[in-house]
C-alpha positions in Angstrom: 0.0 0.0 0.0 1.3 3.5 -0.9 1.4 5.8 2.1 -0.9 8.9 1.9 0.6 12.3 2.1 -0.9 14.7 4.6 -2.6 16.6 1.7 -4.2 13.4 0.4 -5.3 12.4 3.9 -6.7 15.9 4.5 -8.8 15.6 1.3 -10.2 12.3 2.5 -11.1 13.8 5.9 -12.6 17.0 4.5 -14.6 15.1 1.8 -16.0 12.8 4.6 -16.7 15.8 6.8 -18.6 17.6 4.1 -20.7 14.5 3.2 -21.6 14.3 6.9 -22.7 17.9 7.1 -19.6 19.5 8.8 -18.3 22.9 7.9 -14.6 23.1 8.1 -11.7 25.5 8.0 -8.1 24.9 6.9 -5.4 27.6 6.8 -3.2 27.1 3.7 0.6 27.4 4.0 2.2 29.7 1.5 5.7 29.7 0.0 7.8 32.9 0.4 10.4 34.4 -1.9 13.2 32.2 -0.5 11.3 29.0 -1.2 10.4 28.4 2.4 6.9 27.6 3.8 5.3 30.4 5.7 1.8 30.8 7.1 0.8 34.4 7.5 -0.7 34.4 11.0 0.0 36.3 14.1 -0.4 35.7 17.8 0.8 33.0 20.2 -1.5 30.3 18.8 -0.7 30.9 15.1 2.4 28.7 14.7 0.8 25.5 16.2 -2.8 26.0 15.0 -4.4 22.6 14.0 -5.0 21.6 10.4 -8.8 21.6 10.7 -11.5 23.3 12.6 -14.8 21.5 12.1 -18.3 22.7 13.1 -21.7 21.0 12.9 -24.9 21.6 14.7 -23.3 23.2 17.8 -20.3 20.8 17.9 -16.8 22.0 17.5 -13.7 19.8 16.8 -10.1 20.6 16.3 -8.0 18.1 14.3 -4.3 17.9 13.6 -3.7 15.6 10.6 -0.4 13.7 10.3 1.0 11.3 7.7 1.3 7.9 9.2 4.7 8.5 10.8 4.4 12.3 11.2 5.1 13.9 14.6 3.6 17.0 16.3 5.9 20.0 16.7 6.5 21.5 20.1 4.3 24.5 19.0 1.5 22.2 18.0 1.6 20.5 21.4 1.4 23.9 23.2 -1.6 25.0 21.1 -3.2 21.6 21.6 -3.0 22.0 25.4 -4.9 25.3 25.1 -7.5 24.2 22.7 -8.4 20.9 24.4 -9.8 23.0 27.2 -12.4 24.4 24.7 -13.4 21.5 22.5 -12.3 18.0 21.5 -8.9 17.9 19.9 -7.8 14.9 17.8 -4.5 13.9 16.2 -5.5 11.8 13.2 -3.4 9.6 10.9 -4.6 7.6 7.9 -4.8 4.4 10.0 -7.4 6.2 12.2 -9.9 6.4 9.4 -12.5 4.2 11.2 -12.2 6.2 14.3 -12.5 9.4 12.3 -15.7 8.1 10.7 -17.1 7.3 14.1 -16.3 10.7 15.6 -17.6 12.7 12.6 -20.8 10.6 12.5 -21.6 10.7 16.2 -20.4 14.2 17.3 
């Protein structure tokens, strides 16, 4: 089996979320003039903000998406510790797809 990239995995998750009635937000990364990735955000939560914010019928979910072997950065862990106080926060990998389906169906 060919491993999914984070972008391919994100498309699977957002397609599923849309089919199940979720609205979602993803902040795209942009390249700068030096060929490096940069996301134009400000504030202490910006650097580690999760990949997806999903909302449906009064439910809010934060989701960080990782390739199967991807790891969270220290900034992502700090933001997770703040956001988990507000709403469920998930770190999802392609192997979690059945759990993702369950969460998005039942939340």
